[in-house]
N, C-alpha and C positions, 0 to 999 in steps of 0.2 A: 518127196520124190527126188529132190536134189541131193539130200543126205544119202538116200538109198543108192543112187547111181554112183556117187562119190565113194561110198563104202565098198561097193562090189567091185568097181573097176579101177579106182585110183588110190584110195587111202592106203598108205604103207607100201604100195607097189612102186611108186615113183621114187620114194626114199630108198627102197631096195635096189631099184634100177641104177640110181646114182651111186650106190655102194658098189654095185657090180663094176661100173665104169671107173670108179675111184681105184678099186683094186687092180683093174686092168692097166690104168694109167700109171699106177705105182710100179707095177712090174715093167712096163715100158721104159720108165725113167731109169730104173735100176739096171736093166739090161743095156740101155743106151750108155749109161755112165761106165759100165764094165767094158763095153766095146771100145770106148774112147781111152781106156786105161786109167780112168779116174777112180777114186774111192767111192764105191757104190754106197757104203754106209754113210760117209760124210755128206754126199749129195742128198741122199734120202732124208737123213735126220735133220739136216739144215732146212730142208723144205718143210718138214713136219713141225719143227720148232717155230718157224716163222708163221706157218699156218695156224698154230695154236695161239700165237700172239694176236694175229688178225681176228681169230675167232673170239677170243676173250674180249677184245676191244669192241667187236661187233655186238657181243652179248651184253656187255655192261653199258655201252654208250648209245646203241641204236635199237636193238631188238633182242628180247630175252630168249627167243626161240632159235638162236644160232646153232648150227650143226657142224661148223668148221672145226671148233675145238674138239668135238667128239671124234671127228674123222682124223684129226691130227694125232690124237692119242692112240686110237685103234690102228691107225696107219703105222705107228711106230712098232706095234706088235706084229703087223702083217709082214714086216721085213723078214722076220725069222722063217717065213714059209716060202721065200723067194726061189729056192732051188727045188722045190717039190714038183713032181710031175702032175699033170692035170688030174689023174684019178686020185692021187693022194690028197690033193687040194680039196677035191669034192668030199673025200672021206673025212678030212679034218673039219670041213664046213658042216657036215651032218652032225658030227660030235658037238660042235659049238651050238648048233640049233637045239640039240637035246638038252644041253646045259641051260640055254635060254628058256626052254620049256619048263625046266625045273625051277628057275628063278620066277617065272610067271606064276607057277603053282604056289610057290612060297608067298608071293604077293596076295594071291587069292586066299590062302590060309590066314594071312594077316588080316584081311578084310573080315573073314568069318570070326577070327579071334576078337576083333573090335566089336562085332555084334554081340557075342556071348559075354564079353567083358562088361557090358552095361548092366548085366544082372548080378555082377559080383558084389559080395558084401564089403569088399575092401575099397575104400574111397579112392585110393591112389590108382588101383586097377581101373575103376570107372573113369577117372580123369584121363588116364592113358588111352582107354578105349574111345572116349569121346574125341580126343585129339586125333587119333588115328582115323576114325571115321570121318572127321571133318576134312582131313587131307584127301581121303578117297573120294568124298563127295565133291570136292572142288575139281578133282581131276577126272573122275569116271562117272559121277552121278549127275543129277540135275541140281546145280547150285541154288541155294535159297535166294529169294529176292533181295535180301539185304546184302549178300555177297556180290550179286550182280551189280547192284547200285554202287557199292564201294569200288568195284573194279572199273566201272565206267567213269566214275568221278576221278579215280587215280590216273586215268589216261586222258583226262581233259585239261590237265595243267600245263605248265611250262616245261621246256625240255629238261631243265634242272630238277624240277619236282618229280618228273617221271623217271629220270635217271636215278635219283636218290631212292625212290620206291622200288625200282627194278633191282638195284644193287642190294637193297635190304631183303627183298624176297627171293631173289634169284642169284645172289652173289656166288654161291657154291653149287648152283644147279648144274653147271656144265659138267662137274665131276660126278654128281649124283646120277646123271644119265648113263654113266659107264656101267653101273650096276643094273639099271633097268633095261638098257638096250645093247650093252656092249658085246655080249656073245653073239647076238644076232647080226650086228654090224660087221663083226669080224668074219662071221660065216659068209655073208654076202660078198665081202671083199675077196675072200678066198675063192668063192664061186666065180667072181669076175676074173681073177687071175687064171683060173682054170679055163674060162671061156676064151680069154685072150690066147692062152697057150695052145688051145685046141683049134684056134682060128675061127671060133664061132662069132666073136665080136668084130672080127675083121672082114666078115663076109665070105669066108673061105668054105663054108658048107654048101652042099647042094641045096637048091631051092626047095626040093621036096622034103629035105630034112628040117629046114626052118618051118615049113608048113605043118609038118607032123608035130612039132613042138607048139605051134600056135594052137592047133586043134586039141592036143593033149593038155596043155597048160590051161587054156580057157575051159576045156571040157571038164576038168577037175575043179578048177578054181571058182568059176562063176556059180555053179550049183552049190558048192560048199559055202561061199560067201552069202549067197541068197538065203540059205538055210540059217546061217548065223544072224543075218539081218532080221529074219522072221522071228527068231528067238528073242533078240533084243527088243524089237517092237512089241512083241506079245507080253513082255515083262515091263513095259512102260519105261524103258531105258533106265531100269534100276541099276544101282552100282554093281551088284553081283552079276547081272546079265551083261552089262557093258564090259566088265572085267573079264568074264568068261569068253564072251563073243568077240571082243576086240583084241585083248591082250594075250589070252591063252590059246584058244583054238585056231587062231589064224597062223600061228607059227609054222605048223607042218604044211599049210596050204599055200602060203604066200609065195614061196620060191617057184611054184608052178606058174603062178600068174606073172611073176617077174620075167621068167624065161619066155613065156608066151608074148609079153609085151616087147621084149628085146627082139625076138624073132620076127614079130609083125613089123616093127619099125624098120628092121633091116630089109625085109621084103618090100616095104612101101617106098623106101628111100632110093629112088631110081638114080643110078650114077649119072651125073651131069645135069640132072633136073634142076630147075630154078629153086624149087622149095628145098630140095636136098642141100643145095649150096648155102641157102640161108640158115637152115637148121644146123648144118655143120659149122658155120661161122658163129652162131649163137653158142654152140657147144664149146668151141675153142675159146670163147670169152665167158665161160661159165662162172668163173670167180668174180669178174667185174659185174656180170649181169645179176648174180646172186646178191651182192652187196648193194647194187643200184636198186634192185627191187625193194630191199629193206628201206632204203632212203626214200624212195617214192611212196611206198605204202604207209610208212610211219608218218610222213608228211600229210598224206591224205586223211589218215584216221586219227592221229593224235591231236591233242589240244593246241600245240604250237603250230599246227597246220590248218587243215580244213575242219578238223574236229568231228569226223564222221564215225568215230568209234561207237559201236552199239546202235548206230542209226540205220544201217542197211540190213535187209534180210539176207539169208544165205544165198538166195538166187541173185539178188542185186550185187552181192560181193563179186560174183563171177564176171560182171561187167568190168570191174577193175582188173580182175585176173586176165581177161582177154585183151584188155588195152595194154597191159604190161607185156604180155606175150608178143603182141604185134610190135611193140616198141623194140623188143629184143631182136626180132626178125628183121626189122627195118634198119636198125643202126649198126648191127654187128658186122654185116658183110661190107658195107662201105668203109667202116673203120679198118678192117683187115685188108682191104685193097690198098690202103696207104701205109699201114703199119703191120709188123709181124705178130704183135701181141696186143691184147687188150691192155688198158692202162694199169689195172691192178695185177694182171699176169706179169707185166713188165716189172712192176715194183717188187712183186714176190720173187721173181727170178733174180733181180739185182740184189736183193737182201740175202737170198739163199746162197748166191755165188760170192757174196762179199765184195762186189764191184758193180759199177753201173754197166748195164748191158745195152748194146745197141738195139734199136727197135727193128732190126732185121736179123735174120739168122734162124737157127734151129728151134725146136720146141723146148719147153721147160722140162 
């Protein structure tokens, strides 16, 4: 039940929503730099280069699942669309989603090749097929017991042991994700730029228009995701079913869910409300909160901390999730009442600008 609710309502949608916001903030910074007479290219690429550095350090030293490096590289590409009107941005985004769908289909074809390759008379083809299937099984299938045992043991050691293993297995993973998710991420960033340019993300639409997108997005997305979940469950979470239901067929549906979530959040965030203020503060400190979450959770789960990796059920893990969320909401607002930026936002701004920035002033 926990997996089902997460898959239908959350999985991939929050990543897409963050991509929307990243695209919008990118356009905001570019337009702000231009308005001040600064070089928009210099400001933008300085920010992206330092974000890439932070992301790689985060990936290699703290947690393999970093997304910052991916956003930094895709953000460098998004710059070239900065002058496009909203409709053209949407058009480009749709093109990139089609390309992402083609990539996903190629991956599915690779899986099928791996299956047929096992029957080949050529020993090398059989070895290649087994290696390919092992990779798919680790990512999309149900890993064998031996692989799970090895994974749990690898995360039960010291920080240095875990860092060595992480770099060995995921050293180049940040760049591999460009092929797997790159087109989709760029599409969402362009959609976010279009949403900012059309005043959607700034609350400039009529409430009825937001409500229409909530009803349309969830009306299309929830039944579609429920059908995909039924397919995956009926096939016993087989690699082919997971690949088809999670990676391929969600691509044309997910944007509707993201727009529905964005519209619903805007409708619920009452201007001046206590919760609205705390959510806004957590958002302004998203960079700091993101890396703080990694530090907290790796300490909770890895061997050099509490060592709970592999010990909690999916439902129990959400107790940690809710605790971290509460921490973000509790500490972000008091911090920003004293300072203009979160600590890592301030560091990023200072590095990108090439000089120490005051803790008061405008946005990054």
